[in-house]
FIKOLFI-748081 format. One record per residue (C-alpha): residue in three letters; x, y, z. Coordinates in steps of 0.05 Angstrom, whole numbers, plus 32768, in hexadecimal, padded with zeros to 4 digits. Layout:
// FIKOLFI-748081
ALAXYZ...
This chain:
// FIKOLFI-748081
UNK7EED7FD180E2UNK7F097FCD809CUNK7F467FF58086UNK7F717FF98049UNK7FBC7FFC8055UNK7FE0801F801BUNK802A80128017UNK805380447FF0UNK809C80387FE0UNK80D480567FB7UNK80ED80247F83UNK813280447F84UNK813780387FCFUNK81237FF07FC7UNK81547FE77F8DUNK818D80017FB8UNK81807FD27FF3UNK81B07F987FFEUNK818E7F577FECUNK818E7F3F8034UNK816A7F7E804CUNK81357F7C8016UNK81297F328025UNK81237F428070UNK80EF7F788065UNK80C77F4B8036UNK80C97F14806BUNK80AD7F46809EUNK80747F55806FUNK80667F0C8060UNK80697EF980AAUNK80387F3180BAUNK80097F198082UNK800C7ED380A0UNK7FFE7EED80E6UNK7FC37F1980CFUNK7FA77EE080A5UNK7FAA7EB280E1UNK7F857EE4810DUNK7F517EF180D7UNK7F657F3B80D1UNK7F837F35808BUNK7F507F388053UNK7F767F448012UNK7FB67F5E7FF2UNK7FC17F7F7FAFUNK80097F827F9AUNK80127FB57F63UNK803E7FAD7F26UNK80797FDB7F1DUNK806580247F18UNK808280257ED1UNK80457FFE7EBCUNK801580337ED8UNK7FEE80647EAEUNK7FD280A57ECAUNK7F9280C17EACUNK7F85810B7EB8UNK7F5B81417E99UNK7F8581737E72UNK7F6181AD7E50UNK7F2181857E54UNK7F3E81487E32UNK7F5081077E55UNK7F9B80FE7E4FUNK7FC280BF7E5EUNK800B80C27E75UNK803B808A7E87UNK8047807A7ECFUNK802D80967F10UNK803180E07F22UNK807880F77F12UNK807D81257F4FUNK808380EB7F7FUNK80BD80BB7F88UNK8093808D7FB2UNK805E80647F8EUNK802580387FA7UNK80437FF37FABUNK80107FCA7FD1UNK7FCA7FCF7FEDUNK7FB27FA58027UNK7F6A7F9D803FUNK7F657F8D8089UNK7F2C7F8580BAUNK7F437F988100UNK7F267FB08142UNK7F347FF98135UNK7F64802F811EUNK7F9880208154UNK7FA17FD9813AUNK7FA47FF180F2UNK7FDA80238105UNK80007FED812BUNK80017FC280ECUNK80177FFE80C2UNK8051800C80F2UNK806E7FC780E3UNK806E7FD78098UNK8092801A8099UNK80DB8006808DUNK80EA80228047UNK80A18034803BUNK806B8067804CUNK802B80478063UNK7FE68067805FUNK7FAB804B8086UNK7F63805C8072UNK7F208041808AUNK7EF880208053UNK7EB180388048UNK7E7980078044UNK7E40800C8012UNK7E1D803E803FUNK7E5A806B8040UNK7E758094807AUNK7E8980DB8089UNK7EC480EF805E
């Protein structure tokens, strides 16, 4: 079953980490990617540029309006998106649990072309 793993992080939190701790967490992520690639569970990764490069498009008074950055109400921003193909939700949640230091991780099933109940 295919899932998307959305990793949200707060850039201020990452900026405040000691270099050794940030390196350790990145090694955990890279080791997990290697493990999942070896097992055939890892399909793809999309690392996103800094949120300062984002643009948000919304409808304001019936007119599309572009603003800089992601939504301002949130300190956490989408930092990475993984596509995995695993046995089921329990395995997807197990993987997400490894990624949670200094991040919030969302797991969602991917719909195929036929769709699924939302």
